[in-house]
C-alpha positions as CSV (number, residue, x, y, z in Angstrom):
1,X,124.2,76.2,60.6
2,X,120.6,75.3,59.6
3,X,117.8,76.0,62.1
4,X,114.4,74.2,62.2
5,X,111.4,76.1,61.1
6,X,107.9,75.5,62.5
7,X,107.2,72.6,60.2
8,X,110.5,70.9,61.0
9,X,109.9,71.2,64.7
10,X,106.4,69.9,64.5
11,X,107.4,66.9,62.4
12,X,110.1,65.9,65.0
13,X,107.8,66.5,68.0
14,X,105.0,64.4,66.5
15,X,107.5,61.6,65.7
16,X,108.6,61.5,69.3
17,X,105.0,61.0,70.5
18,X,104.4,58.3,67.9
19,X,107.5,56.4,69.1
20,X,106.5,56.9,72.8
21,X,103.3,55.1,72.0
22,X,105.1,52.3,70.1
23,X,107.5,51.7,73.0
24,X,104.6,51.7,75.5
25,X,102.8,49.0,73.4
26,X,106.0,47.0,73.0
27,X,106.7,47.0,76.8
28,X,103.1,46.0,77.5
29,X,103.4,43.1,75.1
30,X,100.8,44.5,72.7
31,X,103.2,44.2,69.8
32,X,105.9,41.6,69.2
33,X,109.6,42.3,68.7
34,X,109.3,41.4,65.0
35,X,106.5,44.0,64.7
36,X,108.5,46.5,66.8
37,X,111.8,46.1,65.0
38,X,111.1,48.2,61.9
39,X,109.5,50.9,64.1
40,X,112.5,51.2,66.4
41,X,115.0,51.1,63.5
42,X,113.3,54.0,61.8
43,X,113.9,55.9,65.0
44,X,117.6,55.0,65.3
45,X,117.2,52.3,68.0
46,X,119.2,49.0,67.5
47,X,119.3,45.9,69.7
48,X,123.0,45.2,70.1
49,X,124.9,42.4,71.8
50,X,124.3,43.5,75.4
51,X,121.8,46.3,75.2
52,X,120.0,48.7,72.9
53,X,122.0,51.3,71.0
54,X,120.6,54.7,69.9
55,X,122.2,56.4,66.9
56,X,121.7,60.2,66.8
57,X,121.9,62.0,63.5
58,X,124.2,65.0,63.1
59,X,123.5,66.4,59.7
60,X,126.8,66.9,57.8
61,X,128.4,66.6,61.2
62,X,127.7,70.1,62.5
63,X,126.8,70.7,66.2
64,X,126.1,73.8,68.1
65,X,127.3,74.1,71.7
66,X,123.7,74.0,72.9
67,X,123.3,70.6,71.1
68,X,126.6,69.3,72.3
69,X,125.7,70.1,75.9
70,X,122.4,68.4,75.4
71,X,124.3,65.3,74.2
72,X,126.5,65.4,77.3
73,X,123.4,65.7,79.5
74,X,121.7,62.7,77.8
75,X,124.9,60.6,78.0
76,X,125.1,61.4,81.7
77,X,121.4,60.9,82.5
78,X,120.4,58.0,80.3
79,X,123.6,56.2,79.5
80,X,127.0,55.5,81.0
81,X,128.5,59.0,80.7
82,X,129.9,58.9,77.2
83,X,129.1,58.8,73.5
84,X,130.7,57.4,70.5
85,X,131.2,59.4,67.3
86,X,130.8,57.2,64.2
87,X,132.1,57.2,60.6
88,X,128.7,58.6,59.5
89,X,129.1,61.8,61.5
90,X,126.6,60.5,64.1
91,X,126.7,59.9,67.8
92,X,125.9,56.6,69.3
93,X,124.8,55.8,72.9
94,X,125.5,52.2,73.7
95,X,123.5,51.6,76.8
96,X,120.1,53.3,76.7
97,X,117.1,51.6,78.3
98,X,114.1,50.9,76.0
99,X,111.6,52.6,78.3
100,X,113.8,55.8,78.4
101,X,114.4,56.0,74.6
102,X,111.4,58.2,74.0
103,X,112.6,60.6,76.8
104,X,115.9,60.8,75.0
105,X,114.2,61.6,71.7
106,X,112.1,64.3,73.4
107,X,115.2,65.9,74.8
108,X,116.9,65.8,71.4
109,X,113.9,67.5,69.9
110,X,114.3,70.4,72.3
111,X,117.6,71.3,70.6
112,X,116.5,70.5,67.0
113,X,118.0,67.0,66.8
114,X,116.6,63.5,66.2
115,X,117.4,59.9,65.4
116,X,115.0,59.5,62.5
117,X,116.4,57.3,59.6
118,X,119.7,56.7,61.3
119,X,119.1,53.0,60.7
120,X,116.7,50.8,58.7
121,X,116.4,50.6,54.9
122,X,116.1,54.3,54.3
123,X,118.3,57.3,53.8
124,X,121.0,57.6,56.4
125,X,122.6,60.8,57.8
126,X,123.7,63.0,54.9
127,X,127.4,63.7,55.3
128,X,129.7,66.4,54.0
129,X,133.2,67.8,54.2
130,X,134.1,68.7,57.8
131,X,136.0,71.7,56.4
132,X,133.0,73.0,54.4
133,X,132.8,76.8,54.2
134,X,136.4,77.3,55.4
135,X,138.6,75.2,53.1
136,X,141.0,77.3,51.1
137,X,140.5,75.5,47.8
138,X,136.7,74.8,48.1
139,X,134.5,75.4,45.0
140,X,131.4,75.8,47.1
141,X,130.1,75.0,50.6
142,X,128.9,71.4,50.5
143,X,126.7,71.9,53.7
144,X,124.2,73.9,51.7
145,X,123.5,71.0,49.3
146,X,123.7,68.4,52.1
147,X,120.9,70.3,53.9
148,X,118.8,70.6,50.7
149,X,119.1,66.8,50.2
150,X,118.3,66.2,53.9
151,X,115.1,68.2,53.7
152,X,114.1,66.3,50.5
153,X,115.0,62.9,51.8
154,X,113.7,63.0,55.4
155,X,110.6,60.7,55.6
156,X,110.3,60.8,51.8
157,X,107.1,58.8,51.3
158,X,108.3,56.9,48.2
159,X,111.7,55.9,49.6
160,X,110.9,55.1,53.3
161,X,111.4,51.4,52.7
162,X,114.2,51.0,50.1
163,X,115.7,47.6,49.2
164,X,118.6,48.4,51.6
165,X,120.1,51.3,53.6
166,X,121.2,54.3,51.5
167,X,124.1,56.6,52.0
168,X,124.8,60.0,50.4
169,X,127.8,62.3,50.7
170,X,128.6,65.7,49.3
171,X,132.0,67.3,48.8
172,X,133.0,70.7,47.4
173,X,136.8,70.5,47.4
174,X,139.3,68.9,45.0
175,X,140.6,67.1,48.1
176,X,138.0,64.6,49.1
177,X,137.5,64.3,52.9
178,X,134.1,62.6,52.7
179,X,135.0,59.2,51.2
180,X,132.5,60.2,48.5
181,X,133.4,57.3,46.1
182,X,132.4,54.8,48.7
183,X,128.8,56.0,48.9
184,X,125.6,54.8,47.3
185,X,125.5,58.3,45.8
186,X,128.4,60.6,45.8
187,X,128.0,64.2,44.9
188,X,131.1,66.3,43.9
189,X,130.7,70.0,43.3
190,X,132.4,70.8,40.0
191,X,132.8,73.6,37.5
192,X,132.2,72.9,33.8
193,X,134.2,74.3,30.9
194,X,132.0,77.4,31.0
195,X,132.8,78.1,34.6
196,X,129.3,77.1,35.8
197,X,129.0,75.4,39.1
198,X,127.1,72.1,39.2
199,X,127.6,68.5,40.3
200,X,129.3,65.3,39.2
201,X,127.1,62.4,40.3
202,X,128.7,59.1,41.3
203,X,126.7,55.9,42.0
204,X,127.3,52.4,43.3
205,X,130.1,52.9,45.8
206,X,130.2,51.0,49.1
207,X,132.2,48.8,51.4
208,X,130.8,45.7,53.2
209,X,131.1,42.2,51.8
210,X,131.5,43.4,48.2
211,X,133.5,46.7,48.2
212,X,133.1,48.8,45.1
213,X,134.2,52.3,44.0
214,X,131.4,54.6,42.8
215,X,131.2,55.3,39.1
216,X,130.2,58.5,37.4
217,X,126.7,58.4,36.1
218,X,126.5,62.0,35.2
219,X,129.6,64.2,34.6
220,X,127.8,67.5,35.1
221,X,124.4,68.3,36.5
222,X,123.1,71.9,36.8
223,X,122.2,73.0,40.3
224,X,118.5,73.3,39.8
225,X,118.2,69.7,38.8
226,X,119.9,68.1,41.8
227,X,116.7,66.8,43.5
228,X,114.9,65.7,40.4
229,X,118.0,63.7,39.3
230,X,118.3,62.1,42.7
231,X,114.6,61.3,42.6
232,X,114.9,59.6,39.2
233,X,117.9,57.6,40.4
234,X,116.2,56.5,43.6
235,X,113.0,55.5,41.6
236,X,115.0,53.1,39.4
237,X,116.8,51.6,42.4
238,X,113.6,51.3,44.4
239,X,112.0,49.4,41.5
240,X,114.9,47.2,40.4
241,X,117.0,46.7,43.6
242,X,117.1,43.2,45.0
243,X,114.6,42.5,47.8
244,X,115.1,38.8,47.9
245,X,118.6,38.8,49.3
246,X,119.9,41.6,51.6
247,X,123.5,40.8,50.7
248,X,122.7,41.8,47.1
249,X,120.3,44.6,47.8
250,X,122.6,47.7,47.7
251,X,122.6,49.9,44.6
252,X,126.2,48.9,44.0
253,X,125.0,45.4,43.0
254,X,122.4,46.9,40.6
255,X,125.2,49.0,39.0
256,X,127.3,45.8,38.7
257,X,124.5,43.7,37.2
258,X,123.1,46.3,34.8
259,X,126.3,48.1,34.0
260,X,126.7,51.9,34.4
261,X,125.6,52.6,30.8
262,X,122.3,50.8,31.1
263,X,121.6,52.3,34.5
264,X,122.4,55.7,33.2
265,X,119.9,55.3,30.3
266,X,117.1,54.2,32.7
267,X,117.8,57.1,35.0
268,X,118.0,59.6,32.2
269,X,114.7,58.4,30.7
270,X,113.0,58.7,34.1
271,X,114.6,62.1,34.8
272,X,113.5,63.6,31.5
273,X,109.9,63.0,32.6
274,X,110.3,65.0,35.9
275,X,113.2,67.4,35.7
276,X,111.1,70.4,34.9
277,X,108.5,69.6,37.4
278,X,108.1,70.6,41.1
279,X,111.5,69.3,42.1
280,X,113.3,71.8,40.0
281,X,115.1,74.0,42.5
282,X,114.2,77.7,42.4
283,X,117.0,80.1,43.0
284,X,115.2,81.7,45.9
285,X,115.1,78.4,47.7
286,X,118.8,77.8,47.1
287,X,119.4,81.3,48.4
288,X,117.3,80.7,51.5
289,X,119.3,77.6,52.5
290,X,122.6,79.3,51.6
291,X,121.8,82.2,53.9
292,X,121.8,79.7,56.8
293,X,125.5,79.1,56.1
294,X,126.6,82.6,55.4
295,X,130.2,83.3,56.4
296,X,130.6,84.9,59.8
297,X,131.9,88.5,60.3
298,X,135.6,87.8,60.1
299,X,137.8,89.6,62.5
300,X,141.1,91.2,61.5
301,X,144.2,89.2,62.3
302,X,145.3,90.0,65.8
303,X,148.8,91.2,66.7
304,X,148.8,88.5,69.4
305,X,149.4,86.0,66.7
306,X,153.1,86.7,67.3
307,X,152.7,85.4,70.8
308,X,151.4,82.1,69.5
309,X,154.4,81.8,67.2
310,X,156.8,82.5,70.1
311,X,155.1,79.8,72.1
312,X,155.4,77.5,69.2
313,X,159.2,78.0,69.2
314,X,159.4,77.7,73.0
315,X,157.1,74.8,73.5
316,X,157.9,71.6,71.5
317,X,154.6,70.0,72.5
318,X,152.6,72.9,71.3
319,X,154.6,72.9,68.1
320,X,153.9,69.2,67.5
321,X,150.2,69.8,67.9
322,X,150.1,72.8,65.5
323,X,152.1,70.9,62.9
324,X,149.8,67.9,62.9
325,X,146.3,69.0,64.2
326,X,146.0,72.5,62.7
327,X,145.1,73.1,59.1
328,X,145.1,76.2,56.9
329,X,142.0,78.3,56.6
330,X,140.7,80.3,53.7
331,X,140.5,83.5,55.9
332,X,143.8,85.1,56.8
333,X,144.3,85.1,60.6
334,X,142.2,82.0,61.1
335,X,142.9,78.2,61.4
336,X,141.0,74.9,61.3
337,X,141.7,72.9,64.5
338,X,141.3,69.1,64.6
339,X,140.5,67.6,68.0
340,X,141.8,64.0,68.1
341,X,139.5,61.4,69.7
342,X,142.2,58.8,69.4
343,X,144.0,58.5,72.8
344,X,145.3,55.6,74.9
345,X,142.5,56.3,77.4
346,X,139.4,55.4,75.4
347,X,138.2,53.6,72.3
348,X,138.5,55.6,69.0
349,X,135.7,58.0,68.7
350,X,134.6,57.9,72.4
351,X,134.0,61.2,74.3
352,X,132.9,61.5,77.9
353,X,130.0,63.8,79.0
354,X,132.5,66.0,80.8
355,X,134.6,66.3,77.6
356,X,131.5,67.2,75.6
357,X,130.7,69.9,78.1
358,X,134.3,71.2,77.9
359,X,134.3,71.1,74.1
360,X,131.1,73.1,74.0
361,X,132.6,75.7,76.3
362,X,135.8,76.0,74.2
363,X,133.7,76.1,70.9
364,X,131.9,79.2,72.3
365,X,135.1,80.8,73.4
366,X,137.2,80.0,70.3
367,X,135.0,78.8,67.4
368,X,131.7,80.7,67.2
369,X,129.9,78.1,69.2
370,X,130.2,75.3,66.6
371,X,131.9,71.9,66.6
372,X,132.0,69.5,63.6
373,X,132.3,65.7,63.6
374,X,134.4,64.0,60.9
375,X,133.9,60.6,59.2
376,X,137.3,59.7,60.7
377,X,135.8,59.9,64.2
378,X,137.4,63.2,65.2
379,X,136.1,66.7,65.9
380,X,136.9,70.0,64.3
381,X,136.8,73.7,65.3
382,X,136.4,75.6,62.1
383,X,136.7,79.2,63.1
384,X,139.7,79.6,65.4
385,X,141.8,82.7,65.3
386,X,145.5,82.0,65.0
387,X,146.1,84.3,68.0
388,X,144.1,81.9,70.2
389,X,145.8,78.7,69.2
390,X,148.1,78.5,72.2
391,X,145.4,79.1,74.8
392,X,143.1,76.6,73.0
393,X,145.8,74.0,73.0
394,X,146.3,74.3,76.7
395,X,142.6,74.0,77.3
396,X,142.3,71.0,75.1
397,X,145.2,69.4,76.8
398,X,143.5,69.7,80.1
399,X,140.5,67.8,78.6
400,X,142.7,65.1,77.2
401,X,141.9,66.1,73.6
402,X,145.2,67.5,72.4
403,X,146.9,64.4,71.1
404,X,148.9,65.5,68.1
405,X,148.2,62.5,65.9
406,X,145.6,63.4,63.3
407,X,146.4,61.6,60.1
408,X,149.1,59.5,61.7
409,X,149.2,55.7,62.4
410,X,147.5,56.0,65.9
411,X,144.6,58.1,64.4
412,X,142.8,54.8,63.9
413,X,139.2,54.4,62.5
414,X,137.6,51.5,64.5
415,X,134.1,50.1,64.7
416,X,132.8,48.9,68.1
417,X,133.4,45.3,67.2
418,X,132.5,42.3,69.3
419,X,132.6,44.3,72.5
420,X,129.2,45.8,71.5
421,X,127.9,44.7,68.1
422,X,125.8,41.5,67.6
423,X,127.0,41.3,64.0
424,X,130.7,41.3,64.7
425,X,133.0,38.4,64.2
426,X,135.9,39.7,66.3
427,X,136.9,42.5,68.7
428,X,138.3,45.6,67.1
429,X,138.8,48.0,70.0
430,X,141.4,46.0,71.9
431,X,143.4,45.7,68.6
432,X,143.3,49.4,68.1
433,X,144.4,50.0,71.7
434,X,147.4,47.7,71.3
435,X,148.5,49.3,68.0
436,X,148.2,52.7,69.6
437,X,150.4,51.6,72.5
438,X,152.9,50.1,70.2
439,X,153.3,53.3,68.2
440,X,152.7,55.8,71.0
441,X,156.1,57.5,70.5
442,X,155.2,60.7,68.7
443,X,158.6,61.1,67.1
444,X,158.2,57.7,65.5
445,X,154.7,58.5,64.3
446,X,155.9,61.7,62.7
447,X,158.8,59.8,61.1
448,X,156.4,57.3,59.6
449,X,154.2,60.1,58.4
450,X,150.7,60.1,57.0
451,X,149.2,56.6,57.3
452,X,145.5,55.7,57.6
453,X,144.9,52.5,59.6
454,X,141.3,51.2,59.8
455,X,139.8,48.3,61.7
456,X,136.5,46.5,61.2
457,X,135.1,43.7,63.4
458,X,133.2,42.0,60.6
459,X,132.6,42.0,56.9
460,X,130.1,44.8,57.1
461,X,133.1,47.1,57.2
462,X,131.8,49.8,59.6
463,X,135.5,50.6,60.3
464,X,136.1,51.2,56.6
465,X,139.0,48.7,56.5
466,X,138.7,48.4,52.7
467,X,139.8,52.1,52.4
468,X,142.7,51.9,54.9
469,X,146.3,52.2,53.7
470,X,146.5,49.4,56.2
471,X,143.2,47.7,56.7
472,X,142.4,45.1,59.4
473,X,139.3,42.8,59.3
474,X,138.4,40.6,62.2
475,X,137.2,37.1,61.3
476,X,136.0,34.2,63.4
477,X,137.7,30.8,62.9
478,X,136.0,28.1,65.0
479,X,135.6,30.5,67.9
480,X,139.0,32.1,67.7
481,X,139.6,35.7,66.5
482,X,141.9,36.2,63.5
483,X,142.7,39.3,61.6
484,X,143.0,39.7,57.8
485,X,145.2,42.5,56.6
486,X,144.7,44.5,53.4
487,X,147.1,47.1,51.9
488,X,146.7,50.0,49.5
489,X,143.2,51.2,50.2
490,X,142.3,54.9,50.1
491,X,139.1,56.9,50.5
492,X,140.2,60.2,48.9
493,X,139.7,61.5,45.4
494,X,142.1,58.7,44.2
495,X,140.0,56.0,45.9
496,X,141.2,52.4,45.9
497,X,140.2,49.2,47.6
498,X,142.8,47.5,49.7
499,X,144.2,44.1,48.6
500,X,144.4,41.1,50.9
501,X,148.1,40.6,51.6
502,X,147.9,36.9,52.7
503,X,146.7,34.6,55.4
504,X,145.1,36.1,58.5
505,X,147.0,36.6,61.7
506,X,146.0,35.6,65.2
507,X,145.0,38.2,67.8
508,X,148.4,37.6,69.4
509,X,150.3,38.2,66.2
510,X,148.4,41.0,64.4
511,X,150.1,44.0,66.1
512,X,153.5,42.5,65.3
513,X,152.3,42.1,61.7
514,X,151.5,45.9,61.5
515,X,155.0,46.6,63.0
516,X,156.5,44.5,60.2
517,X,154.5,46.4,57.5
518,X,155.6,49.7,58.9
519,X,159.2,48.7,59.2
520,X,159.2,47.4,55.6
521,X,157.8,50.7,54.4
522,X,160.4,52.7,56.3
523,X,163.2,50.6,54.8
524,X,162.1,50.9,51.2
525,X,160.5,54.3,50.9
526,X,162.1,57.0,48.8
527,X,162.9,60.5,50.2
528,X,159.6,62.2,51.3
529,X,157.5,59.3,50.0
530,X,154.3,58.5,51.9
531,X,153.2,55.0,52.7
532,X,150.5,54.8,50.1
533,X,152.8,56.1,47.4
534,X,155.4,53.6,48.3
535,X,152.9,50.7,48.2
536,X,151.6,51.9,44.8
537,X,155.2,52.1,43.5
538,X,156.5,48.7,44.7
539,X,153.3,46.6,45.1
540,X,152.7,44.0,47.7
541,X,155.7,41.7,47.3
542,X,158.2,43.4,49.6
543,X,155.5,43.4,52.3
544,X,154.6,39.7,51.7
545,X,158.2,38.6,51.9
546,X,158.6,40.2,55.3
547,X,155.2,39.0,56.6
548,X,155.3,35.5,55.4
549,X,159.0,34.4,55.1
550,X,157.9,30.7,55.4
551,X,155.8,31.1,52.3
552,X,158.5,32.8,50.4
553,X,161.0,30.1,51.3
554,X,158.6,27.4,50.2
555,X,158.0,29.0,46.9
556,X,161.8,29.3,46.3
């Protein structure tokens, strides 16, 4: 993983002291909340429904064990003993005190972490594939390019106050695990017809009030031009993006209003003026960053792998976990292990300080001291020897992190909702918990198969409900919580936006509605057909007929 150099460390340390002074002046009443707000937002500090919330950036989701232990210490010392992993591969603390926020940032700086630009109208945390560097079908390691973009974008003087927040994701595999088409800019590593590696650039994706799928603005971009092209694109957005209406300020609205062809022309004209200038990436700089992500010294497959296979045959619980939570690795003898943060004991994405310490210990023992966060609010060990799977499973089970449900219906993406967020219209965590309880039977979950259920507590869509095979949006109706259901969304390489299926359901009825949808799918699916494939084959009508029989009868 990337390590700070002297310049990086000095920048972060100086930023901590700047913010310490700003907080001191705010507490003393020397600056107002309106004056303080943009300052705290640029340092990741929100004012939520009940308290402040601090969002900590985890570039492309990669954490060392040293960093994870520091997060555990911070959660234990300055918060309520837990943290929340988000859909942006960040960690949130939901209860920090304002006067202690600078202390937290200072402790983060000790382990090369910060919260700069995790909020506000600027670049957010750059995300990448959680399997980067170890996926079998990967074209190239997306972490390298995410890090190059991070260094370019952090405190970029021209783009520190954009019309609206800005999100970038990079993927290097044919299988998209980053939701790249739902980002302001999506970067897909491609090979052209000559076999050269470069990038497809997508623009204008996003969720929120007006969900849109990103469009290709450049089919192939040579590596050396990545930063100059992004610079040109951001310049056009910075100049032309709406600043009079925050609901129309994202770049997706600019793409919609101008059209992709006109935007492409403007960007190309700007790019042609700068592409051969200082932002052209020299190969030695690419190599310097690449070396930070060099593959480890792989060990030969161990004979003890047979022992793990025997345990898999003898122990059904271990076998269930391997079948669902363990993924193939590009290196023989190794496996990618997914740690589910979706249990009945905590909200989706929540991890206690004790669990963080335990994960750090296991990462050092089994995964080269590294843990990765995913945009689906789970964690990954990317370097596990197959021979160690059984012992790792037993250790994870003791931590409460061996739930074999990754990719199944109880592996729910869920925002904090009205339990924490001042913007929310309805609670989302209790709905996720009730759905998980309803479908807790693992045999049933496996029979249902791969199904992505995502819940948002308001139209800002932090729970990515637009991209759920089943999406749930909480809405407020005269003080009562209702839940609108969408079907058919997807965040992968075949991205789609879910379609509203009909009238919203009350809090009391929404879990039963999900049950009806699942039962309908099971009844009409073809052999081996996944939920999304069934929906795309038959459309919404069979589901509507079961969900709203009174409407069907009235129409008849």
